[in-house]
C-alpha positions as CSV (number, residue, x, y, z in Angstrom):
1,M,-73.8,37.1,12.5
2,S,-75.7,39.1,15.1
3,D,-78.8,41.3,14.4
4,D,-77.2,44.0,16.6
5,R,-73.6,43.8,14.3
6,L,-75.4,43.7,11.2
7,M,-77.0,46.7,13.0
8,R,-73.8,49.1,13.6
9,A,-72.2,47.4,10.2
10,M,-75.6,49.1,8.6
11,R,-75.3,52.4,10.5
12,A,-71.3,53.0,9.7
13,S,-70.1,55.5,7.8
14,G,-67.5,53.3,6.2
15,A,-65.0,50.8,6.3
16,P,-63.4,49.6,9.6
17,A,-60.1,50.3,9.7
18,R,-57.3,47.7,8.6
19,D,-55.2,46.1,10.9
20,P,-51.8,45.9,9.7
21,R,-50.8,42.8,12.3
22,F,-53.8,40.7,11.0
23,A,-52.6,41.2,7.4
24,L,-48.0,40.8,8.4
25,M,-49.5,37.4,10.1
26,V,-51.6,36.0,7.4
27,L,-48.2,36.4,5.2
28,E,-46.5,35.3,7.3
29,R,-47.9,32.0,8.0
30,T,-48.6,31.7,4.0
31,E,-44.4,32.5,3.2
32,K,-43.5,29.2,5.7
33,D,-46.7,27.1,4.3
34,R,-44.7,27.4,1.2
35,F,-41.2,27.8,2.3
36,R,-42.1,24.1,4.3
37,R,-43.7,22.9,1.2
38,A,-40.4,23.8,-1.3
39,G,-38.3,22.0,1.3
40,L,-40.0,19.1,1.4
41,R,-40.0,19.3,-2.4
42,A,-36.0,20.0,-2.2
43,A,-35.2,16.9,-0.2
44,L,-37.4,14.3,-1.9
45,R,-36.5,15.9,-5.3
46,G,-32.1,15.3,-3.5
47,G,-32.7,11.3,-2.0
48,G,-34.3,10.6,-5.1
49,L,-30.9,11.9,-6.8
50,A,-29.8,10.4,-3.9
51,A,-30.9,6.7,-4.5
52,A,-30.7,6.9,-8.3
53,A,-26.8,7.5,-7.9
54,A,-26.1,4.9,-5.1
55,A,-28.5,2.5,-7.4
56,G,-25.5,3.6,-10.2
57,V,-22.8,3.0,-8.6
58,F,-23.6,-0.7,-7.2
59,L,-24.5,-1.9,-10.7
60,L,-21.7,-0.2,-12.5
61,G,-19.6,-2.0,-9.5
62,I,-21.4,-5.7,-9.8
63,W,-20.3,-5.0,-13.6
64,A,-17.2,-4.0,-13.7
65,S,-16.1,-7.1,-10.9
66,A,-17.9,-9.1,-13.7
67,H,-15.5,-8.0,-16.4
68,S,-12.4,-6.6,-14.8
69,A,-10.3,-7.9,-17.9
70,S,-12.3,-5.6,-19.9
71,V,-12.1,-2.6,-17.5
72,T,-8.4,-3.1,-17.3
73,D,-8.0,-2.3,-21.0
74,G,-10.8,0.0,-20.9
75,A,-9.5,2.3,-18.7
76,I,-5.9,1.9,-20.2
77,W,-7.1,3.0,-23.4
78,T,-8.8,6.1,-21.7
79,A,-6.1,7.4,-19.8
80,G,-3.4,7.0,-23.2
81,L,-6.5,9.0,-25.3
82,V,-6.7,11.5,-21.9
83,A,-3.0,11.6,-22.6
84,T,-3.1,12.1,-26.5
85,A,-6.1,15.0,-26.3
86,W,-3.3,16.6,-23.4
87,L,-0.1,16.3,-25.7
88,A,-1.9,17.6,-28.4
89,R,-4.3,20.9,-26.8
90,G,-0.6,21.9,-25.5
91,L,1.2,21.5,-28.6
92,A,-1.6,23.7,-30.3
93,G,-0.8,26.5,-27.8
94,R,2.5,26.6,-27.7
95,L,1.7,26.4,-32.0
96,R,-0.6,29.3,-30.9
97,A,2.1,31.1,-29.3
98,S,4.5,31.5,-31.5
């Protein structure tokens, strides 16, 4: 700070007027940086979840091809249990309605 500027500041009766454009510029820059970091963090999180899901599907496919008879039996039993549960729920609803 130059001596001339310091002397003018010392003689001044009050603080200089605030510039609202400067405050807005600082706020906009801060929000832009925060938004950029949040977007990058969300993209990395989404990419990680997608990679984990793809790896899980890939491993499930390998396991299913190696144990196709067990997978077929499991699918048939699961379909039977789901059908039984659906039928029981429908019958329970009819009993409540009457």
